N, C-alpha and C positions, 0 to 999 in steps of 0.2 A: 504494500500500500504505500509506504513512504517513497519508494522509487518512482511510482506512478505519479504521486503528487509532485515530485520534484520535476519529473519530465514535463508534466503539465505546466508548471510554473516557468520552467525554462522555455517551453514552446510559446507560451503566451508572452513572455518577456521578449523573445526574439521578434515575434509578430509586431508587438508595440514598438520595439526598437527600431524595426525596419521602417515603420510609418513616420516616427519622429525624425529619424536620420534623414529620410527623404525630404520631408517638410522643412526641417530646419537647417540642414546643411547641404544636401545634393542640389535641390531645385535652385535655392538662392545662389549657390556657387556657380551653377551653369549660367544663369541669367546675368551674373556680374562679369563673367569672363568670356562667353561666346556671343556672337551676334543673336538676336532675338529669334529668328527663324530657326537657327541650328539648335539653341537652347530648347526651344518648343518641341523640336523634332526628338531630341533625346528624352525629354520629360515624357512626351507622348509615347515612347517606347517602353519607359519604366513603369509607368502607372499600370498598365495592363499586367506587367509581371507581378506587381504588388497585389493587385486584384486577384489574380489566379492563386497567388500564395495565400491570400485570405480565403478564398473558396475551398482550398485544401485544409488549411490550419483550422478553421472553425469546426467542422464536423470531427476532425481528429482530436482536438481538445475536448470537445464534448464527450467523446468516446472515452478518452482518458479520465476525465472527471467521473464519469459513470462507473468505470472499471474500478477506480479507487475508492468510490463512496457509495456504490450501489445505486438503486433507483433514485433519480433526481427528485428531490424535494427540499424545501427550505433554500438555503443558500446555494446548494448545488443546482437547483431548478433555476434560480435567478441567474447564476453564471452561465448555465446552458443557454437561456434565453438571450442574454448578452452576447455570447460568442456567436449564437445563430444570427442576432441582429447585425453583428459586424460582418459576417459572411453575406448577408443580404445586401448590406451597404456596398460591399465590394462587388457583388453581382450587378447592382444598379450602376455603379461606375463603369464596370467592364461592358455591360450589355446596352446600356442606354446613353450615358453621358459621354463616354470616349468616342463612341461611333458618331455621335452628333457633332462633337468638337472636330474630329477628322473630317467629316463632311463639309463643315464650314471652312476648314483649312484648305481643302481641295478646291472649294468654290472660290475662295479669295486669293489663293496662292500664299501670300504672306499677310497674316493678320495685322502685324504691326505697320505695314505699309498703307493700310486703310485709313481713311480719315476718322477721326474720333467719333464723329456722329453717324458714321456708316452703320446701317442696320445689321449687316453681317458682323461687324466688329463688336457692336453692342450685344448681339445675341451671343457671341462667343465669349464676351466678358461676363455675361450673366451665367452661362455654363461653366465658366472657370469658378465663378463664386460658388455655385451649386456643388461642384466637384471639390472644392475646399471645405465647404461644410459637410459633405459626405465623409471626407477623410477625417475631419475633426470628430464627426459622430463615431466613427470606427475607433478612434483613439480614446474618445471618452468611455465608451462602452468597455473597451479593453482595460482601461485603468480601474473602473469599478470592479470588473471581473477579477483582475489581479488584487485589488484590495481584498475582496472576499477571500481569495485563496491564501493570501498572506496572514490572514487573521486565524487561520486554521493550523492546528499543529501538523508538523511534518512527520511525526512518529505515531 
Protein backbone atom coordinates (compact mmCIF):
# COMPACT_ATOMS: atom_id res chain seq x y z
CA UNK A 1 0.00 0.00 0.00
CA UNK A 2 2.76 2.46 0.91
CA UNK A 3 4.51 1.86 -2.43
CA UNK A 4 1.30 2.52 -4.38
CA UNK A 5 0.68 5.74 -2.46
CA UNK A 6 4.26 6.82 -3.14
CA UNK A 7 3.92 6.08 -6.87
CA UNK A 8 0.58 7.94 -6.90
CA UNK A 9 2.13 11.01 -5.26
CA UNK A 10 5.13 10.87 -7.56
CA UNK A 11 2.96 10.55 -10.68
CA UNK A 12 0.69 13.41 -9.69
CA UNK A 13 3.69 15.56 -8.79
CA UNK A 14 5.25 14.88 -12.19
CA UNK A 15 2.00 15.81 -13.93
CA UNK A 16 1.67 19.03 -11.96
CA UNK A 17 5.34 19.80 -12.40
CA UNK A 18 5.05 19.47 -16.17
CA UNK A 19 2.11 21.87 -16.23
CA UNK A 20 3.84 24.46 -14.05
CA UNK A 21 7.21 24.15 -15.77
CA UNK A 22 5.58 24.64 -19.16
CA UNK A 23 3.48 27.62 -18.04
CA UNK A 24 6.11 29.36 -15.93
CA UNK A 25 9.38 28.56 -17.71
CA UNK A 26 9.07 27.00 -21.16
CA UNK A 27 6.41 29.13 -22.86
CA UNK A 28 7.68 32.49 -21.53
CA UNK A 29 11.27 31.60 -22.45
CA UNK A 30 10.25 30.66 -25.97
CA UNK A 31 8.39 33.91 -26.52
CA UNK A 32 11.30 35.94 -25.11
CA UNK A 33 13.94 34.32 -27.32
CA UNK A 34 12.28 33.30 -30.59
CA UNK A 35 10.17 35.23 -33.06
CA UNK A 36 6.48 35.04 -32.23
CA UNK A 37 5.54 32.70 -35.08
CA UNK A 38 8.30 30.22 -34.19
CA UNK A 39 7.44 30.37 -30.48
CA UNK A 40 3.79 29.73 -31.24
CA UNK A 41 4.75 26.77 -33.40
CA UNK A 42 6.78 25.15 -30.62
CA UNK A 43 4.13 25.85 -27.99
CA UNK A 44 1.50 24.47 -30.36
CA UNK A 45 3.46 21.21 -30.53
CA UNK A 46 4.07 20.97 -26.78
CA UNK A 47 0.52 21.53 -25.52
CA UNK A 48 -0.90 18.41 -27.22
CA UNK A 49 1.93 16.40 -25.66
CA UNK A 50 0.95 17.69 -22.20
CA UNK A 51 -2.70 16.95 -22.96
CA UNK A 52 -2.02 13.36 -24.02
CA UNK A 53 0.10 12.90 -20.90
CA UNK A 54 -2.89 14.10 -18.86
CA UNK A 55 -5.29 11.80 -20.65
CA UNK A 56 -3.08 8.86 -19.69
CA UNK A 57 -2.03 10.02 -16.23
CA UNK A 58 -5.51 10.74 -14.88
CA UNK A 59 -6.98 7.25 -15.23
CA UNK A 60 -3.68 5.61 -14.20
CA UNK A 61 -3.55 7.71 -11.03
CA UNK A 62 -7.19 6.95 -10.24
CA UNK A 63 -6.34 3.27 -10.63
CA UNK A 64 -3.36 3.62 -8.28
CA UNK A 65 -5.45 5.43 -5.67
CA UNK A 66 -8.17 2.77 -5.82
CA UNK A 67 -5.59 -0.04 -5.68
CA UNK A 68 -3.98 1.55 -2.63
CA UNK A 69 -7.16 2.45 -0.76
CA UNK A 70 -9.95 0.30 -2.08
CA UNK A 71 -13.32 1.45 -3.33
CA UNK A 72 -13.36 5.24 -3.83
CA UNK A 73 -15.15 7.01 -1.01
CA UNK A 74 -14.46 10.10 1.02
CA UNK A 75 -11.19 11.77 0.08
CA UNK A 76 -10.34 9.03 -2.40
CA UNK A 77 -13.57 9.72 -4.30
CA UNK A 78 -12.86 13.46 -4.30
CA UNK A 79 -9.33 12.85 -5.59
CA UNK A 80 -10.65 10.52 -8.28
CA UNK A 81 -13.12 13.19 -9.40
CA UNK A 82 -10.36 15.83 -9.44
CA UNK A 83 -8.06 13.60 -11.49
CA UNK A 84 -10.82 12.79 -13.94
CA UNK A 85 -11.65 16.51 -14.17
CA UNK A 86 -7.98 17.16 -15.00
CA UNK A 87 -8.13 14.54 -17.74
CA UNK A 88 -11.39 15.98 -19.05
CA UNK A 89 -9.83 19.44 -19.23
CA UNK A 90 -6.86 17.95 -21.10
CA UNK A 91 -9.30 16.34 -23.52
CA UNK A 92 -11.10 19.65 -24.11
CA UNK A 93 -7.76 21.30 -24.79
CA UNK A 94 -6.60 18.54 -27.13
CA UNK A 95 -9.83 17.91 -29.02
CA UNK A 96 -11.47 21.35 -29.09
CA UNK A 97 -9.28 24.33 -28.26
CA UNK A 98 -6.01 23.32 -29.94
CA UNK A 99 -7.64 22.38 -33.27
CA UNK A 100 -9.57 25.66 -33.30
CA UNK A 101 -6.37 27.62 -32.65
CA UNK A 102 -4.49 25.68 -35.33
CA UNK A 103 -7.30 26.41 -37.78
CA UNK A 104 -7.05 30.12 -37.07
CA UNK A 105 -3.25 29.99 -37.48
CA UNK A 106 -3.65 28.23 -40.83
CA UNK A 107 -6.24 30.79 -41.92
CA UNK A 108 -4.17 33.82 -40.89
CA UNK A 109 -0.63 32.63 -41.49
CA UNK A 110 0.92 34.60 -38.66
CA UNK A 111 -1.42 35.75 -35.91
CA UNK A 112 1.06 38.40 -34.75
CA UNK A 113 1.07 39.95 -38.24
CA UNK A 114 -2.67 40.65 -38.04
CA UNK A 115 -4.00 44.00 -36.91
CA UNK A 116 -5.00 44.06 -33.23
CA UNK A 117 -8.66 44.54 -34.14
CA UNK A 118 -8.70 41.76 -36.76
CA UNK A 119 -11.54 39.30 -35.96
CA UNK A 120 -9.25 36.28 -36.43
CA UNK A 121 -6.66 37.72 -34.05
CA UNK A 122 -9.35 38.57 -31.52
CA UNK A 123 -10.81 35.07 -31.73
CA UNK A 124 -7.34 33.57 -31.37
CA UNK A 125 -6.71 35.74 -28.31
CA UNK A 126 -9.98 34.59 -26.78
CA UNK A 127 -9.06 30.95 -27.39
CA UNK A 128 -5.61 31.55 -25.92
CA UNK A 129 -7.28 32.89 -22.79
CA UNK A 130 -9.59 29.89 -22.61
CA UNK A 131 -6.61 27.57 -23.10
CA UNK A 132 -4.79 29.29 -20.23
CA UNK A 133 -7.84 28.94 -17.99
CA UNK A 134 -8.14 25.25 -18.87
CA UNK A 135 -4.49 24.69 -17.92
CA UNK A 136 -5.03 26.68 -14.72
CA UNK A 137 -8.06 24.49 -13.95
CA UNK A 138 -5.94 21.37 -14.42
CA UNK A 139 -3.28 22.76 -12.10
CA UNK A 140 -5.76 23.76 -9.39
CA UNK A 141 -7.50 20.37 -9.47
CA UNK A 142 -4.11 18.69 -9.26
CA UNK A 143 -2.97 20.83 -6.33
CA UNK A 144 -6.12 19.99 -4.37
CA UNK A 145 -5.75 16.28 -5.21
CA UNK A 146 -2.11 16.37 -4.13
CA UNK A 147 -3.06 18.19 -0.94
CA UNK A 148 -5.50 15.40 -0.07
CA UNK A 149 -2.86 12.79 -0.82
CA UNK A 150 -0.22 14.49 1.33
CA UNK A 151 -2.55 14.58 4.33
CA UNK A 152 -2.80 10.80 4.37
CA UNK A 153 -0.16 8.58 5.94
CA UNK A 154 2.29 6.84 3.64
CA UNK A 155 2.43 3.68 5.75
